[in-house]
C-alpha positions, 0 to 999 in steps of 0.5 A: 500500500505504501511506498516508503522511499517515495514518501521519504523523497517527498518529505526531503523535497518539502524539507528543502523547499521549507527550510525555515519550517513555515508550513503549518506544523512543520516546526514540530515534525520537521518533515521527519518520520520515526522508524517503522515498528516491527510487527511484534510491537503493533500486534502487542499494542492491538492485543493489549488494547483489544483492537485491530487497527485499520489496515491503512494506518496499521501498514503505515506504522509498519512500513512508513513510520511510527509517527512523525511528519504528517498533517498539522503537527504530525502523527503521534507514535502508536505507543502514545509516548508523545501525547500530552498527559491531558490527551492520554485517554487512549491509554485507559484500559478498554477505551480503544476497544469500546464502540465509537458512539457517532455516525454523524456530527455530534455537539450537544451545545448546538441544540441550546441545551448545553451539558455540564462541562464534565459531561461535554468533555466525557471521553465516552464521546470519543471512545473507540477512536485513536488520537492520531494528530494535533491540529493546534489549539486543542483540536485533535484528529481521531481514527475510529477503530470500531463500529460503522465508522471504522477507519474514518477520521473524526475531528474532536473540536470540543476544545472550542465547543465544536463537538465531534465531526467526520473529518476524512474518509481514511488515514491513507487518503488524508496523509497522502493529500497532505503529503502531495499538497504544494 
């Protein structure tokens, strides 16, 4: 599915074209990928969390890189070691294996009956999804691992009362679109 050599070549081109890292998020990832993970580590992650990663993301981690260069501030590592402590719901036992609760955009604040802040930010609203990228200002991109939306990306914009919304049809399409933008 992936051509690591081609991706690395494209990232090298972007790095040469943007030596001051002015493209949004480039200062964080500097167009560099982490090394791919061995099959044993990916399988161990899946077993530990009771999930099967969507194939395009799983093959990316195995063939291209375990995070690094990507849309916005880049792609997070599979082991979650580069997530801020307040974004670590992915590590809560059972969180990733749960059913993702949405099939369409959700935002309780849009219907005029706001929940409490605690209820609005309840991790149950993003259960069954993996945090893959930070857009800035608290916006996150999440990959759905379970249910009818499996494999799609959703934006968690609750940081600014934006709710949770569909974002991209899949990891590969999203990543390659970013990689090939001028």
